[in-house]
C-alpha positions as CSV (number, residue, x, y, z in Angstrom):
1,M,-9.6,-3.9,18.8
2,R,-7.3,-2.5,16.0
3,K,-8.1,-0.2,13.8
4,I,-6.7,1.3,10.6
5,S,-3.9,3.7,11.1
6,Q,-2.5,4.4,7.5
7,L,-4.7,4.3,4.6
8,S,-3.0,4.7,1.5
9,G,-4.6,5.3,-2.3
10,L,-7.9,7.0,-1.0
11,F,-7.3,10.0,-3.0
12,L,-5.9,9.0,-6.2
13,A,-5.5,10.9,-9.6
14,M,-5.3,8.9,-12.5
15,I,-3.8,10.5,-15.5
16,A,-3.9,9.3,-19.6
17,L,-1.5,11.4,-21.7
18,T,-1.9,11.3,-25.5
19,I,-0.9,13.4,-28.2
20,V,-3.9,14.7,-30.3
21,P,-4.3,17.3,-33.3
22,I,-5.4,20.7,-31.6
23,I,-8.7,20.8,-30.3
24,H,-10.9,23.4,-28.4
25,A,-10.1,22.8,-24.3
26,Q,-12.9,21.3,-22.7
27,T,-13.9,24.0,-19.5
28,P,-14.6,21.6,-16.3
29,T,-17.7,21.8,-14.6
30,N,-17.4,23.3,-11.2
31,S,-19.1,20.6,-9.1
32,N,-16.9,19.7,-6.1
33,F,-18.0,15.8,-4.4
34,S,-17.4,14.7,-1.0
35,L,-17.8,11.2,0.3
36,Q,-18.3,10.9,4.0
37,A,-18.8,7.7,6.3
38,I,-21.7,8.6,8.5
39,S,-21.7,6.7,12.2
40,S,-24.5,4.2,13.0
41,D,-26.7,6.7,14.6
42,G,-26.6,8.9,11.7
43,K,-25.5,11.9,13.7
44,S,-21.7,12.5,13.0
45,I,-19.1,11.9,10.4
46,I,-16.5,9.4,11.0
47,P,-13.3,8.5,9.4
48,Y,-14.1,5.1,8.4
49,F,-16.5,2.2,9.2
50,V,-15.5,-0.4,11.7
51,L,-18.5,-2.8,11.6
52,D,-18.6,-5.8,14.0
53,G,-20.4,-9.0,12.5
54,T,-20.7,-12.6,12.2
55,A,-19.8,-15.3,9.3
56,G,-22.8,-15.6,7.3
57,G,-24.7,-12.4,8.7
58,Q,-25.1,-8.9,7.7
59,V,-24.1,-5.3,8.7
60,T,-25.5,-2.3,7.4
61,G,-24.1,1.5,7.1
62,Q,-24.5,4.3,5.1
63,I,-22.5,6.9,3.3
64,Q,-22.9,10.7,2.2
65,V,-22.3,12.2,-1.0
66,A,-22.6,15.7,-1.2
67,N,-21.9,18.1,-4.0
68,R,-20.5,21.3,-2.2
69,G,-19.6,23.1,-6.2
70,D,-21.8,25.7,-7.9
71,S,-22.9,23.2,-10.7
72,P,-24.7,19.8,-11.0
73,G,-22.7,16.6,-11.5
74,S,-22.9,13.0,-11.2
75,V,-20.6,10.3,-9.4
76,Q,-20.2,6.6,-9.6
77,L,-20.1,4.5,-6.5
78,Y,-18.2,1.2,-6.4
79,T,-16.4,-1.2,-4.0
80,V,-13.2,-2.6,-3.9
81,D,-10.9,-5.0,-1.6
82,A,-8.0,-3.7,0.3
83,V,-4.3,-4.9,0.5
84,T,-1.3,-3.9,2.1
85,G,1.1,-1.6,0.7
86,Q,4.7,-2.7,-0.3
87,T,5.8,-0.9,2.6
88,G,3.1,-1.2,5.0
89,G,-0.2,0.7,5.1
90,T,-3.7,0.0,3.6
91,V,-4.2,0.3,0.1
92,L,-7.7,-0.1,-2.0
93,K,-7.6,-1.8,-5.2
94,M,-8.4,-0.3,-8.6
95,R,-12.0,-0.3,-10.0
96,D,-11.2,-3.0,-12.3
97,D,-9.2,-5.6,-9.9
98,A,-11.0,-8.9,-8.7
99,R,-13.1,-8.3,-5.6
100,T,-12.3,-11.6,-3.7
101,E,-12.5,-10.3,-0.3
102,T,-14.8,-7.4,1.7
103,G,-15.0,-5.6,-1.2
104,G,-17.2,-8.2,-2.8
105,W,-19.4,-8.4,0.1
106,I,-20.7,-4.8,0.0
107,E,-23.8,-4.0,-1.7
108,L,-24.4,-0.4,-2.5
109,E,-28.5,0.6,-2.7
110,R,-27.1,3.0,-5.7
111,D,-24.0,3.1,-7.8
112,V,-24.7,6.5,-9.7
113,V,-25.7,9.8,-8.1
114,T,-26.6,13.0,-9.4
115,L,-26.8,16.1,-7.6
116,A,-27.3,19.7,-7.7
117,P,-25.1,22.4,-6.3
118,G,-25.4,22.2,-2.3
119,E,-27.4,19.1,-2.5
120,G,-26.2,15.9,-0.6
121,Q,-27.6,12.3,-0.2
122,L,-27.4,9.4,2.4
123,I,-26.7,6.1,0.4
124,P,-27.3,3.0,2.2
125,F,-25.1,-0.4,2.1
126,V,-25.1,-3.9,3.1
127,V,-22.4,-6.3,4.0
128,H,-23.0,-9.7,2.9
129,I,-20.5,-11.6,5.0
130,P,-20.0,-15.1,3.7
131,A,-20.9,-18.4,6.0
132,N,-17.4,-19.9,5.7
133,T,-15.2,-16.5,6.4
134,R,-12.5,-16.7,8.8
135,S,-12.6,-14.8,12.3
136,G,-10.6,-11.8,12.7
137,E,-10.4,-8.3,10.5
138,H,-11.1,-7.8,7.0
139,V,-11.2,-4.6,5.2
140,G,-12.4,-3.2,1.9
141,G,-13.5,0.3,0.7
142,I,-16.4,2.5,-1.0
143,V,-14.8,4.5,-3.8
144,M,-16.6,7.5,-5.7
145,E,-15.2,8.9,-9.0
146,P,-16.9,11.4,-11.3
147,V,-18.9,10.4,-14.1
148,D,-18.2,13.3,-16.3
149,E,-14.7,15.5,-15.5
150,G,-13.0,18.0,-17.5
151,A,-10.3,17.3,-19.9
152,G,-8.0,20.1,-20.9
153,T,-5.5,20.4,-23.9
154,Q,-2.5,22.7,-24.2
155,T,-0.5,23.6,-27.6
156,V,2.9,22.1,-28.1
157,G,5.4,24.0,-30.3
158,Q,4.1,25.3,-33.8
159,D,2.8,21.9,-35.6
160,E,-0.9,22.3,-34.1
161,V,-0.4,19.1,-31.9
162,S,-1.4,19.0,-28.2
163,F,-1.0,16.8,-25.1
164,A,-4.7,16.0,-23.9
165,V,-4.4,15.2,-20.3
166,E,-7.6,13.6,-18.6
167,V,-7.5,13.7,-14.8
168,K,-9.8,11.5,-12.8
169,T,-9.9,11.7,-9.0
170,R,-10.9,8.9,-6.9
171,T,-12.1,9.5,-3.4
172,A,-12.8,6.5,-1.1
173,V,-14.0,5.5,2.5
174,A,-12.7,2.1,4.2
175,V,-14.7,-0.4,5.3
176,Q,-13.5,-2.5,8.4
177,V,-15.4,-5.7,9.4
178,N,-14.6,-7.7,12.3
179,L,-15.7,-11.3,13.1
180,P,-15.7,-12.9,16.6
181,G,-13.0,-15.7,17.2
182,T,-9.5,-15.8,19.1
183,P,-7.4,-13.3,17.8
184,V,-4.3,-14.7,16.0
185,E,-1.0,-12.7,15.5
186,N,1.6,-14.3,13.4
187,L,4.1,-12.9,10.7
188,E,5.9,-15.8,8.5
189,V,9.4,-14.7,6.9
190,L,9.3,-16.3,3.7
191,G,12.9,-15.6,2.9
192,I,15.1,-12.7,1.9
193,D,16.6,-12.0,-1.7
194,L,18.7,-9.3,-3.4
195,G,17.7,-6.8,-5.8
196,G,18.2,-3.1,-6.7
197,H,16.7,0.5,-8.0
198,D,18.3,3.7,-8.6
199,S,21.6,2.2,-8.0
200,R,21.0,1.2,-4.8
201,Q,21.2,-2.2,-3.2
202,I,17.8,-3.8,-1.6
203,M,17.2,-6.6,0.4
204,Y,13.8,-7.8,0.0
205,L,11.9,-9.5,2.9
206,N,9.6,-11.8,1.9
207,L,6.6,-11.8,4.7
208,R,3.1,-13.2,5.0
209,N,0.4,-12.3,7.6
210,S,-1.1,-15.8,8.3
211,G,-2.9,-14.5,11.2
212,T,-6.5,-13.2,11.6
213,Q,-5.2,-9.2,13.0
214,M,-3.6,-6.5,11.8
215,V,-0.2,-5.7,12.9
216,K,2.4,-3.6,12.7
217,T,6.1,-4.3,12.8
218,N,9.5,-3.2,14.2
219,G,12.5,-4.9,13.1
220,S,16.2,-4.8,12.4
221,L,18.5,-6.8,10.1
222,R,22.3,-7.5,10.8
223,I,24.2,-8.5,7.6
224,L,27.0,-10.4,8.5
225,D,30.0,-11.7,6.0
226,A,31.4,-15.2,5.9
227,Q,33.8,-14.3,8.5
228,S,30.6,-13.1,10.8
229,Q,31.7,-9.5,10.5
230,E,29.0,-7.0,11.0
231,L,28.3,-4.9,7.5
232,Q,25.2,-3.2,8.1
233,N,22.7,-3.0,11.0
234,I,19.6,-1.7,9.6
235,R,16.5,-0.6,11.9
236,F,13.1,-0.5,10.1
237,S,9.2,-0.3,10.6
238,I,6.4,-1.8,9.2
239,D,2.7,0.1,9.4
240,T,-0.4,-1.7,9.2
241,F,-0.1,-5.4,7.7
242,L,-3.6,-6.9,6.6
243,P,-4.3,-10.4,7.4
244,G,-3.9,-12.8,4.5
245,N,-1.5,-10.6,2.9
246,E,2.0,-11.0,1.5
247,I,4.7,-8.5,0.8
248,R,8.2,-7.8,-0.4
249,Y,9.4,-5.2,2.0
250,P,12.3,-3.5,0.8
251,I,15.2,-2.8,3.1
252,Y,17.9,-0.5,1.6
253,V,21.6,-1.4,2.0
254,D,23.6,1.7,3.1
255,G,26.3,3.1,0.9
256,E,28.0,0.7,-1.9
257,A,27.1,-2.8,-3.0
258,L,28.2,-5.9,-0.7
259,P,30.7,-7.5,-2.3
260,A,30.2,-10.6,-4.1
261,G,30.1,-13.8,-1.5
262,S,27.5,-15.4,0.8
263,Y,26.2,-13.6,3.8
264,T,24.1,-13.9,6.9
265,A,20.9,-12.0,7.7
266,D,20.3,-11.8,11.4
267,L,16.9,-10.8,11.4
268,S,14.6,-9.6,14.4
269,L,11.0,-8.6,14.3
270,R,8.5,-7.4,16.8
271,Y,5.2,-7.1,15.9
272,G,1.3,-7.1,17.5
273,E,-0.5,-6.0,20.3
274,T,0.5,-9.1,22.1
275,V,4.4,-8.5,21.2
276,Q,5.4,-11.4,19.2
277,I,9.5,-11.9,18.7
278,Y,10.7,-13.5,15.8
279,R,14.4,-14.0,15.4
280,N,16.3,-15.9,12.7
281,Q,19.2,-16.2,10.4
282,L,19.0,-16.4,6.8
283,T,21.7,-16.7,4.2
284,F,21.9,-15.2,0.9
285,D,24.6,-14.9,-2.0
286,V,25.6,-11.6,-4.1
287,T,27.1,-12.3,-7.4
288,E,29.6,-10.2,-9.7
289,A,26.6,-9.6,-12.0
290,D,24.4,-8.4,-9.3
291,N,26.5,-5.7,-8.3
292,V,27.0,-4.9,-12.2
293,Q,23.4,-4.8,-12.8
294,I,22.4,-2.8,-9.6
295,F,25.6,-0.5,-9.3
296,E,26.5,-0.5,-13.0
297,G,30.2,-0.7,-11.9
298,R,30.6,1.1,-8.7
299,E,32.8,-0.3,-6.5
300,A,31.5,-2.7,-3.8
301,L,31.4,-2.2,0.0
302,A,34.3,-3.5,1.5
303,S,34.0,-5.7,4.6
304,P,35.8,-4.6,8.0
305,L,37.9,-7.5,7.7
306,A,38.9,-6.9,4.4
307,A,39.6,-3.3,5.4
308,Q,41.7,-4.2,8.3
309,A,43.9,-6.6,6.1
310,N,44.4,-3.5,3.5
311,E,45.5,-1.6,6.5
312,L,48.0,-4.0,7.8
313,M,49.5,-4.3,4.1
314,D,50.0,-0.8,4.1
315,G,51.7,-0.6,7.3
316,R,54.4,-3.5,6.0
317,S,55.1,-1.6,2.8
318,T,55.9,1.5,4.5
């Protein structure tokens, strides 16, 4: 049985920055809430939930909310779907995002909890699994967010204008639901395309996990020019990749840009607990316009063949 090994986005700060007339700073309360998953026997704290269920059935659990501060306060609880981050790992969606998978199955007994200092409460929940749900692994999350959290202001310059920065902190617990069936591990390569960021050339590897299980991946990408000369040999790894998800995985090209021309990407992937192997050659083109846009006029990386030809020319000229 696979478990989530990397869960990004559990502790997120959402910051809104606005310029407003100077006001008195609000003093934040000293409530300090925690959210923890509780084992099925109710005796221990666990990192997150792993629940075994069946399509059309229900599974239950409970979370503990505690106020570890010295002031009373309230928090709101809500559920979200999980997705794969661009470079792998599990990321929980935001509150306003549509819930079309596991997050939509979870029903909390309460969505607002008010606690005195030092007080804690157990909040039960039920996971209603749709009858037509595929087998395998599904991931969502339960998120806690303070109802009222302090906002402060700071005077800037002499014009009585302040920057008001409001900070809201999300804390979350993942919920993994496993449904019976034959495990399927399958990654599909949808293609490769060129991009760039911060004056670096990037090969985007478009992937889909069309299996039923979470997988981790190790891979290599050899970039060959039109004469089959190797220009790059880049190794990479992708952390937890959720089933049913697609990502554009960025692979940064070393050095300067590839010169304009046609290329072959010799791709190898090794993934899954059953050790699946994928090998294929993909083709792509680089134009002068691509390099101007990405590298802002910097010189392109010369192929080994071109470099050898230049050396021969230099030798003859001497």
